Wavefront OBJ file of the C-alpha trace (Angstrom):
o trace
v 89.310 132.766 115.768
v 87.698 135.387 113.659
v 89.748 137.010 110.919
v 88.924 140.079 109.027
v 90.963 141.758 106.455
v 90.562 145.528 106.711
v 92.187 146.501 103.728
v 89.832 144.052 101.605
v 88.697 146.939 99.331
v 91.361 149.022 99.420
v 92.440 150.970 96.574
v 95.823 152.101 98.048
v 99.075 150.360 97.885
v 99.131 148.462 101.106
v 99.493 145.101 102.880
v 96.710 143.186 104.077
v 95.693 144.255 107.720
v 94.065 141.346 109.745
v 92.214 141.854 112.792
v 91.704 138.882 114.665
v 89.136 138.162 117.512
v 87.821 135.419 119.375
v 85.168 133.449 118.100
v 82.627 134.449 121.114
v 84.282 137.832 121.727
v 84.897 137.291 125.165
v 86.564 139.699 127.658
v 89.857 137.437 128.099
v 90.298 137.705 124.110
v 92.962 139.618 122.711
v 91.721 141.884 119.495
v 94.671 142.088 117.605
v 96.171 143.432 114.206
v 98.546 141.840 112.120
v 100.162 144.608 110.418
v 98.715 148.174 110.226
v 99.071 148.835 106.384
v 99.223 152.375 105.066
v 95.774 152.951 104.319
v 94.007 155.378 106.584
v 90.481 153.892 105.706
v 91.124 151.058 108.002
v 90.772 153.609 110.918
v 86.889 153.969 109.584
v 86.759 150.011 109.880
v 88.154 149.847 113.332
v 85.535 152.253 114.465
v 82.831 150.066 113.557
v 84.120 146.499 114.415
v 82.661 144.474 116.788
v 84.816 143.339 119.770
v 82.584 142.643 122.457
v 81.100 144.911 125.240
v 83.656 146.745 126.994
v 86.428 145.825 124.883
v 88.737 148.148 122.628
v 89.039 147.300 119.055
v 93.086 146.915 119.276
v 94.649 145.459 122.479
v 97.755 144.600 120.568
v 99.617 144.735 117.138
v 102.148 142.234 115.632
v 103.975 143.248 112.644
v 105.206 140.742 110.233
v 108.155 142.928 109.019
v 108.846 146.819 108.866
v 108.259 147.792 105.399
v 106.252 151.017 104.682
v 103.407 148.788 103.320
v 103.140 146.908 106.181
v 103.514 149.498 109.155
v 103.215 152.759 107.410
v 100.181 153.733 109.663
v 101.520 152.674 112.755
v 101.589 156.088 114.469
v 98.173 156.958 113.286
v 96.795 153.510 114.666
v 98.665 154.110 118.152
v 97.261 157.624 118.383
v 93.871 156.199 118.496
v 94.292 153.087 119.868
v 97.391 153.136 122.282
v 98.609 149.205 122.587
v 101.907 147.179 122.569
v 103.580 146.693 119.158
v 105.350 143.209 118.768
v 107.922 142.458 115.971
v 111.164 140.960 115.381
v 114.179 142.334 117.139
v 115.760 143.547 113.985
v 112.755 145.686 113.215
v 113.337 149.274 112.261
v 110.122 150.480 113.989
v 110.947 152.231 117.175
v 109.524 151.028 120.591
v 108.452 147.676 119.555
v 108.425 144.522 122.097
v 110.739 141.913 120.544
v 109.501 138.456 119.515
v 111.490 135.331 119.890
v 111.735 132.434 117.578
v 109.320 129.766 118.787
v 107.738 132.105 121.387
v 104.228 131.507 122.260
v 101.745 134.602 121.902
v 97.981 134.960 122.345
v 96.216 136.338 119.388
v 92.253 136.456 119.609
v 91.550 133.360 121.524
v 94.240 131.099 120.733
v 98.039 130.812 121.141
v 100.075 131.003 118.214
v 103.679 130.444 117.272
v 106.354 132.981 116.121
v 108.302 131.998 113.381
v 111.034 133.911 112.475
v 110.831 134.219 108.240
v 114.388 134.743 107.466
v 114.042 135.574 103.588
v 112.107 138.301 102.837
v 113.788 140.840 105.225
v 116.016 140.639 108.136
v 112.851 141.226 110.256
v 110.234 138.893 108.897
v 108.136 137.082 111.194
v 105.251 134.640 110.647
v 102.450 133.617 113.272
v 101.015 130.091 113.266
v 98.029 129.068 115.142
v 98.040 125.461 115.483
v 94.363 124.814 116.706
v 93.090 126.321 113.519
v 95.964 125.565 111.251
v 96.136 129.322 110.385
v 99.305 130.830 109.122
v 99.978 134.594 108.789
v 103.006 134.609 106.392
v 103.841 138.254 105.840
v 105.584 138.467 102.608
v 108.122 135.441 102.893
v 107.698 133.438 99.734
v 105.079 130.673 100.009
v 104.563 129.679 96.552
v 107.771 128.785 95.033
v 106.981 128.135 91.519
v 110.526 127.115 90.084
v 113.727 125.917 91.402
v 116.084 128.410 89.767
v 115.682 130.923 92.862
v 118.513 131.856 95.518
v 117.648 131.667 98.994
v 119.444 131.881 102.481
v 120.038 128.757 103.697
v 118.421 129.250 106.851
v 115.027 129.709 104.616
v 115.042 126.140 103.995
v 114.756 125.288 107.945
v 111.950 128.012 108.171
v 110.158 126.398 105.311
v 110.502 122.547 106.197
v 109.191 123.681 109.614
v 106.158 125.165 108.270
v 105.800 122.108 106.315
v 105.937 119.837 109.374
v 102.625 121.721 110.627
v 99.291 121.076 109.703
v 98.618 124.312 107.604
v 95.016 124.692 106.767
v 94.712 128.181 105.574
v 97.300 130.866 104.972
v 96.696 134.327 105.106
v 99.617 136.340 103.201
v 100.587 139.865 103.299
v 99.290 140.485 100.013
v 96.572 138.986 98.048
v 93.672 136.529 98.943
v 93.884 133.625 101.788
v 94.754 130.322 100.496
v 92.494 127.922 101.462
v 92.329 125.040 98.742
v 95.182 122.726 97.941
v 97.503 124.104 100.830
v 99.131 120.918 101.690
v 99.825 120.080 97.899
v 101.209 123.635 97.468
v 103.429 123.450 100.286
v 104.947 120.506 99.304
v 105.442 121.664 95.968
v 107.172 124.618 96.947
v 109.575 122.631 99.514
v 110.623 120.425 96.704
v 111.285 123.592 94.282
v 113.131 125.109 97.415
v 115.252 122.004 98.015
v 116.394 122.154 94.118
v 117.333 126.070 94.520
v 120.775 127.569 94.879
v 121.546 128.727 98.405
v 124.163 131.649 99.374
l 1 2 3 4 5 6 7 8 9 10 11 12 13 14 15 16 17 18 19 20 21 22 23 24 25 26 27 28 29 30 31 32 33 34 35 36 37 38 39 40 41 42 43 44 45 46 47 48 49 50 51 52 53 54 55 56 57 58 59 60 61 62 63 64 65 66 67 68 69 70 71 72 73 74 75 76 77 78 79 80 81 82 83 84 85 86 87 88 89 90 91 92 93 94 95 96 97 98 99 100 101 102 103 104 105 106 107 108 109 110 111 112 113 114 115 116 117 118 119 120 121 122 123 124 125 126 127 128 129 130 131 132 133 134 135 136 137 138 139 140 141 142 143 144 145 146 147 148 149 150 151 152 153 154 155 156 157 158 159 160 161 162 163 164 165 166 167 168 169 170 171 172 173 174 175 176 177 178 179 180 181 182 183 184 185 186 187 188 189 190 191 192 193 194 195 196 197 198 199
């Protein structure tokens, strides 16, 4: 699985936009976008990206949620690269294909699991690729530093599920990938979450 952040140099307020392909750029790979952001510069990035002979830059789009900084550029992307758009059933984006919690999807050259994220928005979704231990977390809280937060009780179940997996790298909706101390960070966050308030 090859993962490239198309907004890594962006000066706009935008989410990260991850372009995912297979390691060997095979015809069977599904070139995927995780979120589309709102920075038009990624259109230029997509024109130059390598996806293999005869392959389109975008075969499918997966949204982590419908906030404007994650989904604002969707119509411009679809004008150039018509592709199915997958999202939570509660997404405010029109014309999406709904994703179900626990559903397996194909991103790049790997199968990944859909995890409804619950807490950040009513349509939050994470994507976990078991083979590589890669979690695309969107904007759900991953680093929970204190125990004075207030959360939906369902988020505890979601977070416990994430912590039960062998997560090795986290690609968040904003900021740099988390590669070091992932297990320790998740365990500490779960400890703080369990001591927080739930409403």
